[in-house]
TORPA-4810 file (N, C-alpha, C, O; in nm, 3 decimals):
<nodes>
NODE_1_13.302_15.487_2.726_13.376_15.358_2.728_13.271_15.256_2.836_13.182_15.286_2.915_M
NODE_2_13.319_15.152_2.801_13.304_15.039_2.925_13.412_14.937_2.937_13.494_14.900_2.853_E
NODE_3_13.390_14.894_3.080_13.510_14.838_3.138_13.446_14.712_3.095_13.326_14.685_3.082_E
NODE_4_13.547_14.642_3.075_13.588_14.467_3.005_13.713_14.388_3.094_13.835_14.405_3.096_E
NODE_5_13.612_14.286_3.172_13.743_14.210_3.271_13.816_14.110_3.174_13.756_14.071_3.074_A
NODE_6_13.913_14.079_3.195_14.020_13.972_3.132_14.070_13.925_3.246_14.104_13.974_3.354_G
NODE_7_14.066_13.792_3.186_14.198_13.649_3.280_14.329_13.673_3.214_14.337_13.664_3.092_D
NODE_8_14.462_13.714_3.310_14.555_13.716_3.270_14.605_13.563_3.258_14.569_13.487_3.347_L
NODE_9_14.688_13.513_3.149_14.714_13.427_3.128_14.823_13.392_3.211_14.882_13.463_3.293_Q
NODE_10_14.836_13.301_3.187_14.986_13.231_3.291_15.129_13.238_3.242_15.117_13.172_3.139_E
NODE_11_15.190_13.255_3.244_15.346_13.291_3.236_15.435_13.146_3.336_15.471_13.130_3.453_V
NODE_12_15.439_13.088_3.242_15.581_12.989_3.280_15.724_13.083_3.337_15.770_13.186_3.288_A
NODE_13_15.762_13.020_3.432_15.912_13.135_3.477_15.979_12.999_3.488_15.931_12.887_3.508_V
NODE_14_16.086_13.033_3.471_16.200_12.946_3.475_16.343_12.991_3.611_16.394_13.104_3.615_T
NODE_15_16.362_12.938_3.656_16.518_12.997_3.730_16.635_12.863_3.672_16.638_12.740_3.658_F
NODE_16_16.714_12.976_3.654_16.847_12.946_3.582_16.929_12.939_3.721_17.015_12.851_3.713_T
NODE_17_16.930_12.981_3.802_17.044_13.028_3.930_17.090_13.175_3.939_17.166_13.225_4.022_G
NODE_18_17.032_13.231_3.842_17.127_13.386_3.860_16.989_13.501_3.854_16.980_13.602_3.924_Y
NODE_19_16.860_13.440_3.725_16.779_13.476_3.698_16.687_13.417_3.685_16.707_13.298_3.662_Q
NODE_20_16.536_13.465_3.691_16.392_13.375_3.611_16.336_13.470_3.512_16.297_13.586_3.525_K
NODE_21_16.344_13.383_3.399_16.345_13.427_3.260_16.215_13.338_3.223_16.182_13.236_3.283_I
NODE_22_16.149_13.395_3.115_16.019_13.297_3.087_16.073_13.149_3.019_16.185_13.139_2.969_K
NODE_23_15.995_13.060_3.024_16.047_12.905_2.966_16.055_12.968_2.782_16.158_12.922_2.732_T
NODE_24_15.991_13.036_2.702_15.988_13.035_2.608_16.108_13.097_2.515_16.111_13.109_2.393_E
NODE_25_16.202_13.132_2.609_16.326_13.227_2.619_16.414_13.178_2.601_16.515_13.222_2.546_Q
NODE_26_16.385_13.019_2.668_16.565_12.938_2.714_16.600_12.885_2.573_16.515_12.842_2.496_L
NODE_27_16.726_12.890_2.547_16.797_12.823_2.464_16.809_12.697_2.476_16.783_12.628_2.376_T
NODE_28_16.845_12.642_2.582_16.892_12.504_2.627_16.762_12.407_2.657_16.642_12.432_2.649_G
NODE_29_16.840_12.273_2.700_16.750_12.162_2.718_16.712_12.177_2.892_16.796_12.153_2.979_S
NODE_30_16.622_12.204_2.911_16.556_12.217_3.056_16.458_12.147_3.086_16.376_12.118_2.999_V
NODE_31_16.438_12.085_3.269_16.326_12.010_3.328_16.340_12.058_3.430_16.446_12.085_3.487_S
NODE_32_16.173_12.080_3.482_16.211_12.169_3.602_16.042_12.101_3.654_15.954_12.060_3.578_R
NODE_33_16.037_12.107_3.853_15.953_12.067_3.897_15.911_12.143_4.006_16.009_12.158_4.079_I
NODE_34_15.814_12.197_4.053_15.793_12.252_4.126_15.748_12.167_4.269_15.746_12.044_4.267_T
NODE_35_15.711_12.245_4.394_15.691_12.185_4.542_15.583_12.090_4.482_15.597_11.968_4.487_T
NODE_36_15.486_12.145_4.431_15.365_11.998_4.381_15.430_11.869_4.346_15.459_11.776_4.422_K
NODE_37_15.445_11.879_4.224_15.498_11.746_4.175_15.613_11.705_4.257_15.634_11.584_4.252_A
NODE_38_15.705_11.784_4.343_15.767_11.704_4.386_15.687_11.628_4.521_15.725_11.520_4.566_Y
NODE_39_15.565_11.706_4.577_15.520_11.648_4.686_15.407_11.520_4.656_15.341_11.459_4.740_E
NODE_40_15.407_11.499_4.491_15.330_11.407_4.488_15.332_11.269_4.538_15.231_11.212_4.579_S
NODE_41_15.479_11.202_4.533_15.532_11.069_4.548_15.517_11.099_4.725_15.527_11.215_4.763_V
NODE_42_15.498_11.007_4.812_15.574_11.005_4.954_15.709_10.984_4.988_15.738_10.869_5.018_I
NODE_43_15.795_11.068_4.990_15.917_11.065_5.018_15.962_11.077_5.144_15.904_11.153_5.221_T
NODE_44_16.087_10.995_5.191_16.123_11.009_5.309_16.235_11.118_5.324_16.245_11.191_5.225_T
NODE_45_16.334_11.147_5.440_16.402_11.290_5.434_16.489_11.280_5.331_16.533_11.387_5.290_N
NODE_46_16.545_11.135_5.250_16.605_11.193_5.160_16.578_11.264_5.024_16.490_11.231_4.946_N
NODE_47_16.667_11.369_5.006_16.636_11.455_4.878_16.622_11.402_4.735_16.534_11.435_4.656_F
NODE_48_16.714_11.322_4.714_16.731_11.246_4.570_16.622_11.144_4.562_16.598_11.092_4.453_L
NODE_49_16.568_11.118_4.649_16.428_10.998_4.607_16.309_11.044_4.584_16.230_10.986_4.509_Q
NODE_50_16.277_11.182_4.663_16.235_11.255_4.592_16.206_11.322_4.423_16.101_11.364_4.373_G
NODE_51_16.304_11.314_4.382_16.357_11.361_4.214_16.370_11.221_4.136_16.374_11.239_4.014_L
NODE_52_16.377_11.096_4.171_16.359_10.945_4.105_16.245_10.979_4.003_16.135_11.003_4.051_Q
NODE_53_16.261_10.984_3.857_16.112_10.942_3.742_16.064_11.130_3.825_15.986_11.143_3.918_N
NODE_54_16.114_11.207_3.778_16.108_11.344_3.825_16.112_11.413_3.678_16.026_11.443_3.596_K
NODE_55_16.212_11.421_3.682_16.335_11.467_3.597_16.387_11.410_3.450_16.496_11.355_3.436_L
NODE_56_16.300_11.431_3.355_16.427_11.386_3.241_16.545_11.412_3.206_16.591_11.517_3.161_P
NODE_57_16.619_11.268_3.237_16.770_11.289_3.178_16.848_11.295_3.339_16.968_11.321_3.349_G
NODE_58_16.777_11.272_3.437_16.850_11.269_3.568_16.871_11.118_3.622_16.776_11.059_3.675_L
NODE_59_17.007_11.052_3.604_16.949_10.945_3.650_17.044_10.913_3.781_17.163_10.933_3.807_L
NODE_60_16.909_10.839_3.866_16.995_10.822_4.007_16.924_10.672_4.078_16.807_10.637_4.095_I
NODE_61_17.038_10.619_4.102_17.005_10.435_4.142_17.145_10.444_4.253_17.264_10.473_4.254_N
NODE_62_17.028_10.394_4.350_17.181_10.398_4.515_17.203_10.223_4.513_17.254_10.154_4.602_N
NODE_63_17.151_10.181_4.388_17.187_10.015_4.413_17.330_10.053_4.316_17.437_9.999_4.346_D
NODE_64_17.322_10.124_4.229_17.459_10.120_4.179_17.547_10.199_4.204_17.515_10.316_4.225_L
NODE_65_17.675_10.162_4.207_17.801_10.240_4.227_17.871_10.290_4.126_17.876_10.215_4.029_K
NODE_66_17.923_10.386_4.117_18.029_10.479_4.037_18.120_10.545_4.082_18.099_10.662_4.115_F
NODE_67_18.261_10.480_4.097_18.339_10.551_4.135_18.337_10.527_4.297_18.422_10.596_4.353_E
NODE_68_18.286_10.472_4.355_18.231_10.444_4.512_18.118_10.509_4.559_18.056_10.478_4.661_G
NODE_69_18.096_10.585_4.494_17.947_10.680_4.462_17.798_10.598_4.472_17.787_10.477_4.454_N
NODE_70_17.727_10.658_4.491_17.558_10.621_4.407_17.568_10.698_4.301_17.634_10.802_4.296_S
NODE_71_17.487_10.638_4.188_17.502_10.645_4.019_17.418_10.780_4.050_17.309_10.785_4.106_L
NODE_72_17.492_10.881_4.001_17.391_11.041_3.996_17.465_11.103_3.904_17.570_11.165_3.924_F
NODE_73_17.381_11.078_3.749_17.445_11.170_3.644_17.339_11.237_3.577_17.222_11.213_3.608_Q
NODE_74_17.370_11.321_3.485_17.272_11.354_3.404_17.308_11.374_3.274_17.395_11.446_3.226_V
NODE_75_17.224_11.295_3.219_17.263_11.257_3.057_17.414_11.172_3.030_17.462_11.167_2.916_R
NODE_76_17.487_11.101_3.158_17.578_11.027_3.128_17.685_11.114_3.192_17.665_11.208_3.268_G
NODE_77_17.812_11.064_3.146_17.927_11.171_3.161_17.984_11.207_3.073_18.013_11.133_2.979_I
NODE_78_18.022_11.352_3.080_18.059_11.436_2.998_18.255_11.484_3.023_18.314_11.570_2.958_S
NODE_79_18.307_11.408_3.119_18.442_11.494_3.102_18.550_11.320_3.155_18.511_11.205_3.136_T
NODE_80_18.623_11.343_3.189_18.732_11.199_3.159_18.756_11.219_3.311_18.678_11.178_3.398_M
NODE_81_18.870_11.286_3.335_18.932_11.312_3.444_18.906_11.424_3.549_18.952_11.431_3.663_S
NODE_82_18.806_11.524_3.471_18.761_11.584_3.598_18.676_11.543_3.704_18.690_11.426_3.740_A
NODE_83_18.598_11.607_3.758_18.456_11.616_3.820_18.370_11.564_3.763_18.317_11.644_3.686_N
NODE_84_18.300_11.407_3.758_18.213_11.367_3.683_18.102_11.420_3.747_18.015_11.428_3.660_K
NODE_85_18.027_11.490_3.931_17.923_11.467_3.958_17.858_11.631_3.850_17.911_11.723_3.788_Q
NODE_86_17.728_11.586_3.881_17.673_11.746_3.810_17.685_11.863_3.927_17.674_11.832_4.046_P
NODE_87_17.704_11.970_3.895_17.726_12.114_3.963_17.552_12.117_4.000_17.443_12.117_3.942_L
NODE_88_17.623_12.120_4.170_17.467_12.215_4.226_17.456_12.297_4.282_17.519_12.317_4.386_I
NODE_89_17.356_12.387_4.225_17.327_12.511_4.233_17.204_12.560_4.392_17.082_12.560_4.372_V
NODE_90_17.243_12.584_4.489_17.142_12.628_4.596_17.112_12.777_4.609_17.181_12.863_4.666_V
NODE_91_16.971_12.794_4.534_16.957_13.001_4.590_17.055_13.011_4.529_17.144_13.012_4.614_D
NODE_92_17.122_13.025_4.381_17.165_13.150_4.304_17.353_13.128_4.354_17.445_13.206_4.327_G
NODE_93_17.362_13.009_4.424_17.542_12.984_4.491_17.560_12.825_4.452_17.498_12.725_4.487_Y
NODE_94_17.679_12.846_4.359_17.696_12.744_4.341_17.775_12.655_4.498_17.815_12.716_4.597_P
NODE_95_17.778_12.542_4.484_17.810_12.448_4.627_17.876_12.321_4.595_17.873_12.276_4.480_T
NODE_96_17.942_12.255_4.702_17.990_12.167_4.688_17.938_12.038_4.778_17.989_11.926_4.782_E
NODE_97_17.796_12.097_4.863_17.744_12.024_4.934_17.669_11.910_4.852_17.644_11.934_4.734_L
NODE_98_17.624_11.764_4.917_17.508_11.726_4.827_17.422_11.701_4.856_17.385_11.713_4.972_T
NODE_99_17.357_11.658_4.769_17.185_11.693_4.756_17.111_11.576_4.942_17.010_11.574_5.012_L
NODE_100_17.210_11.525_4.938_17.153_11.432_5.099_17.136_11.582_5.185_17.016_11.603_5.196_D
NODE_101_17.208_11.680_5.243_17.175_11.778_5.272_17.106_11.887_5.301_17.125_11.976_5.384_A
NODE_102_16.996_11.865_5.194_16.902_11.962_5.176_16.774_11.879_5.244_16.759_11.757_5.245_I
NODE_103_16.684_11.983_5.303_16.580_11.927_5.368_16.473_11.912_5.262_16.484_12.003_5.180_N
NODE_104_16.370_11.829_5.236_16.289_11.824_5.105_16.197_11.877_5.140_16.104_11.884_5.059_P
NODE_105_16.180_11.941_5.281_16.058_12.037_5.310_16.067_12.181_5.256_15.969_12.253_5.236_N
NODE_106_16.171_12.209_5.238_16.200_12.345_5.227_16.227_12.337_5.042_16.294_12.430_4.997_E
NODE_107_16.191_12.263_4.970_16.189_12.301_4.834_16.075_12.355_4.785_15.958_12.331_4.815_I
NODE_108_16.133_12.453_4.685_15.998_12.543_4.639_16.031_12.527_4.496_15.949_12.586_4.425_E
NODE_109_16.142_12.456_4.418_16.146_12.445_4.274_16.279_12.362_4.222_16.376_12.409_4.283_S
NODE_110_16.313_12.275_4.149_16.425_12.207_4.122_16.390_12.225_3.984_16.279_12.195_3.940_V
NODE_111_16.514_12.289_3.893_16.553_12.300_3.769_16.682_12.241_3.723_16.792_12.268_3.771_T
NODE_112_16.649_12.124_3.586_16.802_12.049_3.590_16.787_12.112_3.453_16.680_12.107_3.391_L
NODE_113_16.967_12.213_3.375_17.019_12.179_3.256_17.099_12.113_3.232_17.201_12.109_3.301_L
NODE_114_17.080_12.040_3.126_17.094_11.930_3.071_17.219_11.916_2.942_17.284_11.819_2.902_K
NODE_115_17.215_12.065_2.899_17.316_12.051_2.800_17.401_12.157_2.806_17.404_12.233_2.903_D
NODE_116_17.502_12.174_2.666_17.575_12.285_2.685_17.588_12.428_2.723_17.681_12.493_2.769_A
NODE_117_17.436_12.466_2.682_17.408_12.590_2.751_17.437_12.646_2.841_17.456_12.767_2.846_A
NODE_118_17.449_12.546_2.953_17.444_12.587_3.059_17.627_12.620_3.098_17.659_12.679_3.201_A
NODE_119_17.734_12.569_2.994_17.819_12.660_3.045_17.843_12.757_3.021_17.949_12.798_3.068_A
NODE_120_17.765_12.851_2.937_17.771_12.970_2.887_17.718_13.057_3.088_17.743_13.175_3.111_A
NODE_121_17.668_12.987_3.167_17.637_13.068_3.278_17.736_13.007_3.357_17.841_13.064_3.385_I
NODE_122_17.713_12.913_3.388_17.862_12.839_3.511_18.014_12.807_3.462_18.104_12.794_3.545_Y
NODE_123_18.035_12.796_3.324_18.167_12.754_3.248_18.171_12.566_3.287_18.086_12.482_3.316_G
NODE_124_18.277_12.567_3.272_18.358_12.412_3.291_18.260_12.319_3.395_18.241_12.203_3.360_V
NODE_125_18.208_12.359_3.498_18.146_12.344_3.589_18.038_12.241_3.555_18.008_12.143_3.623_R
NODE_126_17.985_12.279_3.440_17.906_12.241_3.414_17.885_12.152_3.271_17.792_12.138_3.191_A
NODE_127_17.986_12.114_3.278_18.000_12.011_3.169_17.898_11.885_3.218_17.919_11.797_3.134_S
NODE_128_17.842_11.857_3.272_17.806_11.753_3.345_17.661_11.747_3.429_17.620_11.675_3.520_N
NODE_129_17.616_11.835_3.369_17.448_11.936_3.419_17.487_11.982_3.534_17.585_11.972_3.608_G
NODE_130_17.362_12.049_3.532_17.374_12.167_3.676_17.223_12.135_3.746_17.120_12.149_3.680_V
NODE_131_17.223_12.091_3.887_17.102_12.095_3.947_17.105_12.255_3.983_17.209_12.319_3.999_I
NODE_132_16.975_12.309_3.991_16.945_12.417_4.061_16.829_12.391_4.145_16.741_12.309_4.118_I
NODE_133_16.836_12.481_4.270_16.754_12.413_4.377_16.731_12.541_4.441_16.812_12.587_4.521_V
NODE_134_16.610_12.609_4.404_16.533_12.699_4.516_16.457_12.658_4.586_16.363_12.586_4.554_E
NODE_135_16.494_12.710_4.740_16.433_12.684_4.854_16.315_12.764_4.874_16.276_12.838_4.785_R
NODE_136_16.255_12.754_4.986_16.114_12.819_5.032_16.224_12.979_5.092_16.338_12.989_5.138_K
NODE_137_16.088_13.106_5.051_16.145_13.224_5.133_16.053_13.243_5.236_15.940_13.195_5.234_K
NODE_138_16.101_13.317_5.333_15.985_13.375_5.467_15.917_13.515_5.342_15.990_13.588_5.274_A
NODE_139_15.762_13.519_5.343_15.708_13.612_5.299_15.658_13.659_5.463_15.673_13.604_5.572_V
NODE_140_15.572_13.829_5.406_15.531_13.877_5.520_15.406_13.829_5.489_15.357_13.784_5.386_R
NODE_141_15.340_13.855_5.669_15.198_13.831_5.703_15.194_13.715_5.809_15.291_13.711_5.884_G
NODE_142_15.092_13.615_5.828_15.038_13.577_5.969_15.145_13.453_5.951_15.203_13.404_5.854_N
NODE_143_15.142_13.428_6.089_15.254_13.295_6.123_15.146_13.143_6.045_15.024_13.123_6.035_T
NODE_144_15.277_13.060_6.002_15.169_12.934_5.996_15.245_12.861_6.024_15.367_12.873_6.016_K
NODE_145_15.173_12.759_6.066_15.253_12.580_6.096_15.222_12.509_5.979_15.114_12.517_5.920_F
NODE_146_15.317_12.440_5.946_15.289_12.286_5.858_15.328_12.151_5.895_15.444_12.134_5.933_E
NODE_147_15.259_12.067_5.888_15.266_11.942_5.945_15.250_11.869_5.845_15.173_11.903_5.756_F
NODE_148_15.336_11.726_5.837_15.307_11.652_5.740_15.332_11.490_5.814_15.390_11.464_5.919_R
NODE_149_15.273_11.409_5.731_15.298_11.247_5.818_15.251_11.181_5.695_15.180_11.202_5.597_S
NODE_150_15.340_11.078_5.758_15.323_10.934_5.632_15.270_10.815_5.676_15.298_10.780_5.791_T
NODE_151_15.210_10.756_5.619_15.146_10.552_5.686_15.200_10.488_5.574_15.172_10.536_5.465_V
NODE_152_15.282_10.378_5.578_15.266_10.319_5.465_15.261_10.136_5.510_15.321_10.101_5.612_S
NODE_153_15.199_10.049_5.441_15.126_9.923_5.524_15.228_9.832_5.364_15.231_9.857_5.243_I
NODE_154_15.289_9.734_5.444_15.370_9.647_5.332_15.312_9.537_5.413_15.312_9.522_5.535_T
NODE_155_15.244_9.431_5.279_15.251_9.258_5.322_15.307_9.207_5.422_15.399_9.268_5.476_P
NODE_156_15.278_9.120_5.455_15.384_9.051_5.596_15.459_8.938_5.457_15.384_8.869_5.388_K
NODE_157_15.609_8.938_5.437_15.670_8.829_5.355_15.633_8.682_5.428_15.616_8.650_5.545_E
NODE_158_15.628_8.620_5.319_15.595_8.497_5.322_15.700_8.410_5.268_15.710_8.379_5.149_D
NODE_159_15.792_8.365_5.381_15.889_8.270_5.373_15.886_8.151_5.351_15.987_8.085_5.374_Y
NODE_160_15.745_8.078_5.291_15.762_7.976_5.295_15.794_7.963_5.115_15.799_7.850_5.066_S
NODE_161_15.810_8.069_5.038_15.845_7.992_4.884_16.006_8.007_4.897_16.071_7.953_4.807_T
NODE_162_16.070_8.066_4.986_16.185_8.043_4.936_16.286_7.902_4.988_16.257_7.834_5.086_Y
NODE_163_16.401_7.879_4.903_16.419_7.746_4.904_16.536_7.756_4.992_16.644_7.790_4.943_R
NODE_164_16.524_7.721_5.159_16.653_7.751_5.246_16.732_7.649_5.227_16.667_7.545_5.226_L
NODE_165_16.878_7.630_5.207_16.917_7.507_5.212_16.913_7.405_5.371_16.826_7.444_5.450_A
NODE_166_16.992_7.291_5.418_16.971_7.304_5.526_17.103_7.335_5.602_17.179_7.404_5.536_P
NODE_167_17.147_7.299_5.724_17.215_7.336_5.783_17.379_7.247_5.723_17.482_7.283_5.667_A
NODE_168_17.335_7.150_5.762_17.477_7.095_5.683_17.523_7.100_5.515_17.637_7.076_5.475_K
NODE_169_17.396_7.139_5.420_17.494_7.176_5.301_17.562_7.303_5.281_17.657_7.331_5.208_T
NODE_170_17.458_7.414_5.404_17.549_7.546_5.385_17.684_7.546_5.440_17.781_7.613_5.404_A
NODE_171_17.673_7.433_5.560_17.814_7.444_5.649_17.920_7.339_5.533_18.041_7.325_5.547_M
NODE_172_17.844_7.282_5.432_17.965_7.189_5.331_18.001_7.254_5.212_18.081_7.207_5.131_N
NODE_173_17.929_7.385_5.201_17.945_7.440_5.067_18.053_7.614_5.137_18.119_7.689_5.065_Y
NODE_174_18.038_7.625_5.264_18.142_7.719_5.274_18.306_7.628_5.348_18.422_7.663_5.325_A
NODE_175_18.280_7.559_5.399_18.385_7.444_5.427_18.489_7.456_5.242_18.597_7.511_5.223_I
NODE_176_18.405_7.387_5.143_18.445_7.376_5.008_18.509_7.505_4.965_18.624_7.500_4.921_D
NODE_177_18.429_7.649_4.976_18.503_7.741_4.973_18.606_7.802_5.037_18.685_7.875_4.976_S
NODE_178_18.614_7.777_5.171_18.779_7.792_5.245_18.884_7.692_5.171_18.995_7.728_5.131_Y
NODE_179_18.831_7.558_5.158_18.991_7.502_5.092_19.001_7.554_4.984_19.117_7.539_4.945_F
NODE_180_18.922_7.626_4.890_18.973_7.646_4.775_19.077_7.780_4.754_19.152_7.827_4.668_R
NODE_181_19.035_7.806_4.872_19.127_8.010_4.891_19.258_7.974_4.928_19.276_7.948_5.047_N
NODE_182_19.367_7.966_4.838_19.496_7.946_4.897_19.556_8.047_4.962_19.643_8.025_5.046_G
NODE_183_19.517_8.166_4.932_19.609_8.331_4.967_19.567_8.307_5.137_19.653_8.349_5.215_S
NODE_184_19.465_8.256_5.187_19.392_8.245_5.332_19.414_8.134_5.406_19.351_8.034_5.373_L
NODE_185_19.505_8.125_5.522_19.509_8.003_5.583_19.488_8.087_5.730_19.468_8.207_5.753_G
NODE_186_19.504_7.948_5.830_19.470_7.923_5.925_19.505_8.045_6.060_19.457_8.062_6.172_R
NODE_187_19.616_8.113_5.978_19.702_8.229_6.081_19.611_8.357_6.040_19.569_8.455_6.102_D
NODE_188_19.603_8.320_5.932_19.454_8.491_5.908_19.378_8.491_5.940_19.323_8.599_5.960_Y
NODE_189_19.316_8.378_5.971_19.176_8.399_6.031_19.157_8.379_6.176_19.047_8.385_6.233_Y
NODE_190_19.319_8.342_6.257_19.301_8.313_6.380_19.382_8.481_6.412_19.399_8.497_6.533_Q
NODE_191_19.429_8.596_6.329_19.443_8.711_6.356_19.335_8.803_6.327_19.334_8.922_6.359_L
NODE_192_19.234_8.733_6.255_19.179_8.887_6.183_19.004_8.789_6.208_18.912_8.787_6.127_N
NODE_193_19.010_8.711_6.357_18.854_8.641_6.401_18.767_8.763_6.398_18.678_8.762_6.313_Y
NODE_194_18.774_8.844_6.459_18.681_8.993_6.470_18.615_9.045_6.330_18.539_9.141_6.321_Y
NODE_195_18.657_8.969_6.229_18.629_9.089_6.102_18.549_8.961_6.036_18.460_8.991_5.957_R
NODE_196_18.572_8.827_6.059_18.478_8.723_5.978_18.364_8.670_6.047_18.362_8.638_6.166_L
NODE_197_18.250_8.661_5.950_18.111_8.596_6.011_18.110_8.478_6.102_18.202_8.396_6.108_P
NODE_198_18.005_8.477_6.168_17.972_8.333_6.287_18.015_8.181_6.182_17.987_8.179_6.062_P
NODE_199_18.060_8.104_6.228_18.115_7.974_6.196_18.207_7.945_6.114_18.198_7.845_6.043_G
NODE_200_18.333_8.045_6.107_18.453_8.047_6.088_18.564_7.968_6.126_18.656_7.933_6.052_T
NODE_201_18.540_7.928_6.311_18.623_7.848_6.385_18.570_7.733_6.333_18.658_7.678_6.267_E
NODE_202_18.489_7.682_6.332_18.476_7.552_6.271_18.585_7.556_6.144_18.681_7.479_6.152_P
NODE_203_18.573_7.639_6.031_18.633_7.608_5.920_18.781_7.591_5.937_18.841_7.508_5.869_L
NODE_204_18.844_7.670_6.029_18.933_7.657_6.094_19.024_7.516_6.113_19.125_7.474_6.056_V
NODE_205_18.927_7.458_6.234_18.965_7.353_6.282_18.969_7.218_6.179_19.045_7.123_6.196_D
NODE_206_18.868_7.232_6.068_18.876_7.135_5.946_18.941_7.113_5.831_18.953_7.005_5.772_L
NODE_207_18.987_7.225_5.798_19.127_7.300_5.775_19.250_7.225_5.824_19.333_7.169_5.753_A
NODE_208_19.247_7.232_5.971_19.363_7.173_6.038_19.411_7.012_6.036_19.517_6.957_6.005_S
NODE_209_19.300_6.974_6.077_19.261_6.827_6.124_19.256_6.755_5.988_19.290_6.637_5.980_I
NODE_210_19.205_6.837_5.859_19.150_6.718_5.722_19.019_6.651_5.767_18.969_6.560_5.700_K
NODE_211_18.949_6.706_5.911_18.824_6.557_5.869_18.710_6.654_5.789_18.719_6.776_5.780_K
NODE_212_18.599_6.568_5.733_18.480_6.571_5.681_18.413_6.668_5.780_18.471_6.687_5.887_S
NODE_213_18.282_6.740_5.753_18.172_6.844_5.838_18.124_6.711_5.953_18.133_6.717_6.076_C
NODE_214_18.065_6.578_5.858_17.982_6.481_5.956_18.119_6.482_6.051_18.113_6.561_6.146_S
NODE_215_18.209_6.427_6.042_18.333_6.335_6.156_18.386_6.462_6.248_18.451_6.438_6.350_E
NODE_216_18.363_6.570_6.218_18.404_6.656_6.310_18.270_6.720_6.423_18.279_6.730_6.545_R
NODE_217_18.146_6.757_6.332_18.038_6.801_6.354_17.927_6.748_6.326_17.844_6.791_6.247_Y
NODE_218_17.921_6.629_6.403_17.809_6.514_6.397_17.675_6.616_6.407_17.574_6.599_6.339_P
NODE_219_17.689_6.707_6.491_17.537_6.776_6.506_17.472_6.834_6.427_17.354_6.864_6.440_E
NODE_220_17.590_6.870_6.274_17.524_6.909_6.145_17.431_6.826_6.077_17.332_6.873_6.021_Y
NODE_221_17.467_6.674_6.078_17.387_6.586_6.041_17.218_6.602_6.031_17.149_6.507_5.992_D
</nodes>
């Protein structure tokens, strides 16, 4: 008999929150990224920014608001009156914490369960999807230190392309807006002056004496 060396084929394993199983044994729709894929793009300390455009089916947009919160959904909305946010599972434990509280440097892998098969594990709370976060764990061995730093350079803003209105035009526009607002009067502005932007006091004076901007404040001409 002669020895023959062979290479072990790579086995892809997915963590569902409770167990690790082979990817080919999964029956639901699953997306997964590892530390290498997560750190392929420079991110800040915001964990959600590192997930943008990484997991198919996950919608993240901080510029759009949905019910007072940033847009954060998995394949849209599946519930009417219950919680509309995806279920967050960290190291096998469902949590009410937001993903903003997770340190991006501790991420081992992120798995996204996107369909009804996730309800077999987590119940009705998984109706809007499940985001499973597996963090790095300590291992036996020598002490290791890791240092990361990022540097970014952005071009200087060219304000010459902006069409800025002169002071007189901006003032007249603000005055017209004040006169058209019938629900707010002089008393309101006097009582709530601390909430208003600079330039409100001249508007109050103009409303009371009914003079034009050029007559009352010639310095704006």
